[in-house]
C-alpha positions, -999 to 999 in steps of 0.1 A, spaced: 200 0 -127 183 31 -116 205 52 -94 189 52 -57 206 84 -48 181 102 -71 152 83 -55 144 66 -83 130 98 -102 96 98 -97 86 64 -84 106 66 -45 98 96 -21 118 99 10 105 124 34 131 119 61 162 104 46 181 80 72 210 69 51 222 47 85 190 28 86 195 -10 88 158 -16 71 134 2 48 99 6 50 80 10 21 45 23 23 24 18 -9 -10 38 -10 -43 34 -17 -65 40 -44 -64 76 -54 -39 78 -25 -5 94 -31 29 90 -16 23 121 7 -3 101 27 24 84 44 45 115 56 34 112 92 46 75 91 76 85 76 82 111 100 75 92 131 99 61 126 129 61 145 167 66 129 168 28 127 140 26 101 142 44 66 106 54 50 104 46 12 68 63 -1 59 47 -35 42 78 -61 22 61 -88 18 78 -120 -13 99 -133 -13 121 -95 1 153 -83 37 159 -104 30 126 -121 -5 133 -133 5 137 -170 19 105 -175 0 71 -186 -20 57 -158 -16 21 -148 -51 4 -144 -42 -33 -134 -21 -49 -102 2 -72 -120 14 -44 -139 18 -19 -111 34 -43 -93 63 -51 -120 68 -13 -119 72 -9 -84 98 -39 -82 116 -25 -109 116 7 -87 128 -11 -55 151 -31 -67 183 -4 -59 172 -4 -24 171 -40 -19 208 -40 -6 193 -36 31 161 -59 44 126 -44 31 91 -43 47 59 -33 26 32 -16 45 3 -12 16 -33 0 29 -64 -8 5 -53 -12 -33 -15 -9 -20 -21 -39 1 -27 -60 -31 6 -42 -49 27 -54 -19 14 -88 -20 22 -91 -55 56 -68 -51 65 -93 -23 60 -122 -47 83 -111 -74 108 -105 -45 108 -139 -33 103 -157 -68 128 -140 -89 154 -124 -66 151 -152 -36 145 -121 -11 125 -130 21 112 -97 30 111 -85 70 74 -83 67 44 -71 49 17 -49 65 -18 -54 49 -40 -27 58 -78 -21 49 -80 -47 25 -92 -83 21 -68 -115 17 -56 -120 -22 -76 -152 -25 -110 -134 -6 -125 -120 -43 -159 -96 -42 -175 -89 -70 -171 -50 -74 -177 -23 -102 -172 12 -85 -149 16 -115 -176 13 -139 -198 41 -125 -200 77 -135 -179 104 -121 -206 112 -92 -207 76 -85 -170 72 -78 -172 110 -58 -200 93 -36 -178 61 -30 -150 83 -20 -170 101 5 -187 72 19 -152 57 27 -137 93 37 -104 84 23 -102 120 4 -92 152 20 -122 171 18 -108 203 4 -105 177 -29 -141 167 -31 -151 206 -23 -131 220 -53 -147 208 -87 -115 221 -108 -91 198 -91 -117 170 -83 -122 164 -118 -83 168 -126 -76 137 -103 -108 112 -114 -94 94 -143 -64 84 -116 -87 72 -91 -110 54 -115 -77 39 -128 -68 27 -92 -102 13 -88 -102 -7 -116 -71 -23 -106 -84 -29 -71 -116 -41 -86 -105 -63 -111 -75 -79 -93 -76 -115 -96 -59 -138 -73 -32 -166 -90 -26 -192 -69 9 -204 -61 34 -209 -35 26 -189 -2 49 -161 6 78 -173 33 74 -134 51 56 -127 82 28 -110 73 10 -89 99 -30 -81 88 -44 -48 101 -84 -38 96 -113 -18 108 -140 -34 128 -165 -11 107 -152 -19 73 -176 -19 45 -149 -31 18 -134 -59 43 -151 -81 70 -128 -98 100 -127 -132 81 -120 -117 48 -89 -99 64 -79 -127 87 -75 -150 56 -43 -129 48 -25 -156 72 -34 -183 45 -9 -166 23 22 -173 42 43 -200 54 58 -172 78 42 -159 110 10 -141 110 -5 -113 132 -38 -99 131 -50 -68 143 -85 -53 147 -90 -13 155 -119 5 160 -134 24 126 -138 21 92 -118 17 59 -95 45 68 -92 37 107 -55 39 105 -60 78 105 -76 76 140 -50 50 156 -19 64 139 7 61 173 -5 26 175 4 15 142 38 33 141 44 16 174 30 -16 161 55 -13 128 85 -1 151 81 -30 173 76 -55 143 109 -42 128 128 -44 158 121 -80 163 129 -88 125 167 -69 131 172 -87 167 
């Protein structure tokens, strides 16, 4: 088993270790995103919540590692990396592609370890059963860059730096392939609570598609709509942090 005292090597990042926390919040990035996207969330959590940010292969210090271009394999790897951390209650927060990964990781915990999570926060992503035919991953480099600009999910410094952009595009394309080719396999619903979060002007998710997350759990379902597009959370971080801490506080109680 991986030694969690060494942060599971490259998979798990603890920007603000809180070893005395009684619950762990696992943050899973969007397509093209990295663990550092969730640094502000980690910083804002109370001492009772330790934040584990997942770093996928193919970006930043992992850019030379083989890419993973499908959700099931990525979920398998994340699940394995999280096992040493499951001695305390876990909650998962996934944005966009990360929400699909969170769902599949939760399935593995409930199916293989009989572990019911403290909750899943599914942000900026349609429910697993709400399929769309999307082909951004098949576009040329300029087409993928146009999509990134439209969604405004990548630092403008990256989009303006040709050399850096060409370096990260393979990982972004692999992530888009994973997100767009993900096919939900019907099965037992989750038992843990699910909290859906979405922007009211997100071109990637309708309100109905986001609300359909409630069909995937036997636990409680809460639904929150925020003004904004696909990256609505950037403008509502304080509200979302409070939503997270309130939920986890109630779960602990």
